[in-house]
VMD Tcl script that draws the C-alpha trace (Angstrom):
set ca {
  {0.19 4.73 -18.02}
  {0.58 8.33 -17.08}
  {-3.28 8.90 -16.76}
  {-3.19 6.35 -13.87}
  {-0.26 8.17 -12.17}
  {-1.91 11.57 -12.72}
  {-5.11 10.43 -10.80}
  {-2.93 9.29 -7.92}
  {-0.56 12.14 -7.86}
  {-3.22 14.82 -7.67}
  {-4.72 13.74 -4.31}
  {-1.35 12.36 -2.90}
  {0.22 16.01 -3.36}
  {-2.83 17.59 -1.86}
  {-2.58 14.98 1.08}
  {0.93 15.96 1.77}
  {0.05 19.70 1.64}
  {-3.03 19.24 3.84}
  {-1.16 19.90 7.06}
  {-3.00 18.88 10.22}
  {-6.05 16.55 10.13}
  {-9.53 18.23 10.80}
  {-12.94 17.07 11.60}
  {-15.62 16.12 9.04}
  {-15.73 18.42 6.23}
  {-18.95 20.64 5.52}
  {-21.66 18.87 3.56}
  {-21.21 21.44 0.65}
  {-18.53 20.36 -1.50}
  {-15.89 23.17 -2.66}
  {-14.98 23.66 -6.36}
  {-11.82 21.53 -6.11}
  {-13.61 18.45 -4.97}
  {-16.37 18.80 -7.75}
  {-13.49 19.09 -10.23}
  {-11.98 15.87 -8.78}
  {-15.37 14.20 -9.01}
  {-15.68 15.26 -12.78}
  {-12.17 14.03 -13.42}
  {-12.79 10.59 -11.76}
  {-16.11 10.08 -13.51}
  {-14.65 10.94 -16.96}
  {-11.54 8.87 -16.53}
  {-13.48 5.74 -15.42}
  {-16.55 6.26 -17.67}
  {-14.89 7.11 -20.95}
  {-12.12 4.61 -20.57}
  {-11.78 2.36 -23.82}
  {-10.78 -1.38 -23.61}
  {-9.46 -0.92 -20.17}
  {-10.38 -3.84 -17.79}
  {-9.96 -7.70 -18.35}
  {-13.88 -7.89 -18.46}
  {-14.22 -5.30 -21.33}
  {-15.73 -7.78 -23.81}
  {-18.03 -9.33 -21.39}
  {-19.59 -6.00 -20.67}
  {-20.02 -5.32 -24.39}
  {-21.92 -8.75 -24.52}
  {-24.10 -7.63 -21.59}
  {-24.92 -4.48 -23.65}
  {-25.55 -6.38 -26.96}
  {-27.74 -8.84 -25.01}
  {-29.96 -5.86 -23.72}
  {-30.87 -4.96 -27.21}
  {-32.85 -8.22 -27.51}
  {-34.50 -8.21 -24.11}
  {-37.74 -6.68 -22.92}
  {-37.74 -4.44 -19.83}
  {-39.44 -7.15 -17.70}
  {-36.76 -9.66 -19.00}
  {-34.03 -7.24 -17.81}
  {-35.63 -6.65 -14.51}
  {-35.97 -10.28 -13.70}
  {-32.32 -11.29 -14.33}
  {-29.47 -11.45 -11.86}
  {-28.12 -8.05 -10.90}
  {-31.33 -6.40 -12.31}
  {-30.13 -2.78 -11.82}
  {-27.31 -3.22 -14.00}
  {-29.45 -5.08 -16.63}
  {-31.97 -2.33 -16.56}
  {-29.28 0.39 -16.92}
  {-28.03 -1.44 -20.03}
  {-31.59 -1.77 -21.25}
  {-32.17 2.02 -21.00}
  {-28.74 2.91 -22.56}
  {-29.44 0.94 -25.77}
  {-32.90 2.36 -25.95}
  {-31.55 5.95 -25.95}
  {-28.82 4.93 -28.51}
  {-26.00 5.03 -26.09}
  {-22.98 2.64 -26.14}
  {-20.75 1.08 -23.26}
  {-19.28 4.56 -22.76}
  {-22.79 5.75 -21.42}
  {-23.21 2.75 -19.16}
  {-19.73 3.15 -17.77}
  {-20.06 6.93 -17.29}
  {-23.45 6.60 -15.39}
  {-21.90 3.89 -13.29}
  {-18.71 6.03 -12.73}
  {-20.88 9.01 -11.51}
  {-22.46 6.63 -8.70}
  {-18.91 5.34 -7.81}
  {-17.09 8.44 -7.78}
  {-19.77 10.27 -5.67}
  {-19.75 7.37 -3.13}
  {-15.92 7.33 -2.99}
  {-15.50 11.24 -2.38}
  {-18.42 11.31 0.00}
  {-16.65 8.51 2.05}
  {-13.26 10.21 1.86}
  {-14.69 13.37 3.03}
  {-16.17 11.90 6.08}
  {-12.65 11.13 7.01}
  {-10.05 13.44 8.99}
  {-7.52 13.45 6.02}
  {-9.89 13.18 2.89}
  {-7.02 13.65 0.26}
  {-4.99 11.01 1.94}
  {-8.14 8.73 1.80}
  {-8.48 9.30 -1.86}
  {-4.80 8.57 -2.46}
  {-5.20 5.19 -0.73}
  {-8.19 4.45 -3.06}
  {-6.61 5.16 -6.39}
  {-3.95 2.48 -7.06}
  {-6.48 -0.50 -6.62}
  {-9.99 0.49 -5.98}
  {-10.14 2.93 -8.77}
  {-7.52 1.57 -11.11}
  {-8.56 -1.93 -10.94}
  {-12.05 -2.35 -9.48}
  {-13.87 0.72 -10.84}
  {-12.27 0.41 -14.32}
  {-12.46 -3.47 -14.33}
  {-15.52 -4.63 -12.56}
  {-18.14 -2.18 -13.39}
  {-21.01 -3.83 -11.44}
  {-19.04 -4.32 -8.21}
  {-17.53 -0.78 -8.61}
  {-21.04 0.75 -8.60}
  {-21.99 -1.56 -5.63}
  {-19.02 -0.42 -3.60}
  {-19.73 3.18 -4.44}
  {-23.20 2.68 -2.93}
  {-21.67 0.88 -0.07}
  {-19.38 3.72 0.70}
  {-22.46 6.05 0.84}
  {-24.05 3.58 3.15}
  {-21.07 3.71 5.39}
  {-21.47 7.55 5.45}
  {-25.14 7.12 6.43}
  {-24.30 4.61 9.14}
  {-21.82 6.96 10.64}
  {-24.59 9.64 10.74}
  {-26.99 6.90 12.42}
  {-29.36 7.03 9.30}
  {-30.29 3.37 9.39}
  {-33.07 3.53 6.82}
  {-30.80 5.16 4.34}
  {-28.17 2.61 5.15}
  {-30.51 -0.43 4.35}
  {-31.82 1.46 1.24}
  {-28.29 1.94 -0.07}
  {-27.33 -1.64 0.72}
  {-30.32 -2.84 -1.20}
  {-29.41 -0.76 -4.17}
  {-25.75 -2.14 -4.02}
  {-27.10 -5.71 -4.09}
  {-29.23 -4.77 -7.13}
  {-26.12 -4.05 -8.94}
  {-24.18 -6.95 -7.75}
  {-25.63 -9.66 -5.55}
  {-22.63 -10.42 -3.61}
  {-22.78 -6.92 -1.99}
  {-25.47 -8.49 0.47}
  {-22.33 -9.81 2.33}
  {-22.01 -6.41 3.92}
  {-25.46 -6.02 5.38}
  {-25.20 -7.99 8.60}
  {-22.20 -5.93 9.74}
  {-24.51 -3.19 10.78}
  {-25.75 -5.31 13.59}
  {-22.40 -4.72 15.32}
  {-22.30 -0.98 14.77}
  {-24.15 0.07 17.91}
  {-23.42 -0.74 21.47}
  {-26.91 -0.12 22.42}
  {-30.18 -1.53 21.17}
  {-28.18 -4.34 19.65}
  {-30.92 -6.91 19.83}
  {-33.36 -4.62 17.84}
  {-30.60 -4.13 15.26}
  {-29.94 -7.96 15.01}
  {-33.65 -8.46 14.44}
  {-34.14 -5.75 11.90}
  {-30.89 -6.92 10.03}
  {-32.01 -10.47 9.76}
  {-35.33 -9.46 8.37}
  {-33.83 -7.26 5.78}
  {-31.22 -9.84 4.95}
  {-33.90 -12.57 4.54}
  {-35.87 -10.31 2.24}
  {-32.79 -9.43 0.11}
  {-31.82 -13.16 -0.12}
  {-35.27 -14.16 -1.22}
  {-35.49 -11.38 -3.83}
  {-31.95 -11.29 -5.00}
  {-29.71 -14.20 -4.10}
  {-31.99 -17.26 -3.81}
  {-31.97 -18.18 -7.60}
  {-28.42 -17.27 -8.10}
  {-26.94 -19.38 -5.33}
  {-26.70 -22.51 -7.40}
  {-24.92 -20.59 -10.27}
  {-22.41 -19.02 -7.85}
  {-21.57 -22.37 -6.33}
  {-21.30 -24.01 -9.81}
  {-19.44 -21.10 -11.36}
  {-16.87 -20.45 -8.63}
  {-16.66 -23.14 -6.01}
  {-17.44 -26.41 -7.92}
  {-15.37 -25.11 -10.98}
  {-12.53 -24.21 -8.52}
  {-11.85 -21.02 -10.33}
  {-8.61 -19.29 -9.12}
  {-7.32 -15.76 -9.40}
  {-3.69 -15.02 -9.69}
  {-2.69 -12.39 -7.09}
  {-5.71 -13.18 -4.85}
  {-3.45 -13.73 -1.91}
  {-1.69 -10.23 -2.47}
  {-5.17 -8.55 -2.71}
  {-6.49 -10.25 0.45}
  {-3.26 -9.27 2.19}
  {-3.73 -5.75 1.29}
  {-6.90 -5.72 3.54}
  {-5.20 -7.77 6.20}
  {-2.45 -5.12 6.66}
  {-4.74 -2.35 7.78}
  {-6.86 -4.88 9.68}
  {-3.72 -5.88 11.91}
  {-2.89 -2.24 12.21}
  {-6.33 -1.40 13.48}
  {-6.76 -4.26 15.89}
  {-3.11 -3.54 17.21}
  {-3.65 0.16 17.75}
  {-7.49 0.43 18.11}
  {-7.20 2.73 21.18}
  {-5.08 5.21 19.47}
  {-7.60 5.67 16.74}
  {-9.73 7.45 19.43}
  {-13.24 6.61 17.87}
  {-16.69 6.78 19.20}
  {-17.82 3.44 20.70}
  {-20.19 2.56 17.82}
  {-17.70 3.48 15.09}
  {-15.02 1.47 16.96}
  {-17.02 -1.62 17.04}
  {-18.03 -1.61 13.41}
  {-14.48 -1.26 12.25}
  {-13.29 -3.85 14.64}
  {-15.69 -6.21 12.96}
  {-14.54 -5.15 9.42}
  {-10.85 -5.77 10.62}
  {-11.74 -9.22 11.92}
  {-13.58 -9.98 8.63}
  {-10.61 -9.06 6.68}
  {-8.54 -11.61 8.61}
  {-11.16 -14.36 8.09}
  {-10.62 -13.90 4.45}
  {-6.95 -14.81 4.90}
  {-8.26 -18.22 6.37}
  {-10.85 -18.66 3.77}
  {-8.41 -18.18 0.93}
  {-6.34 -21.14 2.53}
  {-9.34 -23.52 2.61}
  {-11.50 -22.44 -0.21}
  {-11.47 -24.53 -3.51}
  {-11.88 -21.09 -5.47}
  {-9.50 -18.32 -4.72}
  {-11.69 -16.24 -7.13}
  {-14.69 -16.49 -4.91}
  {-12.85 -15.19 -1.87}
  {-11.05 -12.49 -4.04}
  {-14.34 -11.25 -5.27}
  {-15.97 -10.89 -1.83}
  {-12.95 -9.33 -0.33}
  {-13.31 -6.56 -2.63}
  {-16.09 -5.08 -0.29}
  {-13.44 -4.72 2.47}
  {-11.36 -2.25 0.52}
  {-12.96 0.69 2.30}
  {-11.15 -0.68 5.42}
  {-7.82 0.45 3.64}
  {-9.14 3.86 3.07}
  {-10.41 4.21 6.64}
  {-7.38 2.94 8.46}
  {-4.72 4.43 6.38}
  {-6.28 7.79 6.32}
  {-6.36 7.75 10.11}
  {-3.00 6.14 10.65}
  {-0.90 9.43 10.80}
  {-3.00 10.57 13.86}
  {-2.94 6.93 15.36}
  {0.91 6.60 15.11}
  {1.74 10.22 15.25}
  {0.89 13.05 17.60}
  {-2.88 14.08 17.42}
  {-3.36 17.47 16.08}
  {0.16 17.70 14.33}
  {1.02 17.42 10.67}
  {2.54 13.94 11.01}
  {4.09 14.53 7.66}
  {6.38 11.54 8.01}
  {3.41 9.06 8.44}
  {1.56 10.81 5.55}
  {4.46 10.38 3.29}
  {4.87 6.79 4.30}
  {1.17 5.93 3.31}
  {1.64 7.81 0.04}
  {4.92 6.10 -0.85}
  {3.22 2.65 0.19}
  {0.42 3.15 -2.21}
  {2.72 4.72 -4.86}
  {4.70 1.15 -4.80}
  {1.43 -0.65 -5.12}
  {0.46 1.30 -8.15}
  {3.87 0.88 -9.64}
  {3.91 -2.94 -8.97}
  {0.43 -3.17 -10.41}
  {1.09 -1.24 -13.52}
  {4.40 -2.98 -14.43}
  {4.23 -6.44 -12.97}
  {0.63 -7.55 -12.51}
  {-0.57 -10.50 -14.58}
  {-3.33 -8.51 -16.23}
  {-1.54 -5.16 -16.29}
  {-1.91 -5.18 -20.14}
  {-5.56 -4.62 -19.66}
}
mol new
graphics top color blue
foreach p $ca { graphics top sphere $p radius 0.5 }
foreach p [lrange $ca 0 end-1] q [lrange $ca 1 end] { graphics top cylinder $p $q radius 0.2 }
display resetview
């Protein structure tokens, strides 16, 4: 399990050595970040028999060999099906599909981390679960979350058309990503009705193109079958903790009004999942949708040292506290999780 610890310890040590928080980093990535990008992409993309759905993804690749391009395009999650279709046509294997997906995920994750005041701390928060479990276990949703994190950067820069385009691309890889789209309506304190209208139009189009035919399958496959995931309560709680911290100390995060409004909605949504988990017949359905709220952990915990400490200071104790908290999460996952053997 040392590779997983290595992926965590590199950003963790850099986070503790970083010193004071700073503003947004320059758009041009320095060499160290490109090296981290390459390490992440290779570790995720070239994994072998890692993840509980490994055999399922092999089946998807084998199925792509027998399909035409139009058949792949018209299926659920068409972007992933087309990706597999192209990979088998060039003679690649699952390693190529995973690596191409890992490039998207890693770029989205690092871009999102670099938009925060303590990017290395943000990356440390992402490693134990988002990278180790989601990106290495749920390939389609991993790609979708990478695109969503790019969309969040675009939203922060007020690039709305890019936000919608990236959200649409995320839903092409995994249809459930559409759940994130309406949140944009709450990201602006002005022109809200215009944003509500535009969001509803885009949401309706995406539902018609991507979700309509899959709704019955989703209900039958998750809700009616009452599938349940062991550990779902813990994973939902992992989002609820930063949600409560944000709502309790919102003023101390010192955010622009638009950004504050968006992350308040994200925090409230994370708490809604706690209630849904209590009443839903399928904890798996709630668990899978809650994956899209993991960026809330990255956002809140990377800003927590400044929120609870003194602005402009190193706040080393709070940085260490966050690192230790996520080191414990990684240790518990690797040693005691039900599916740790995968």
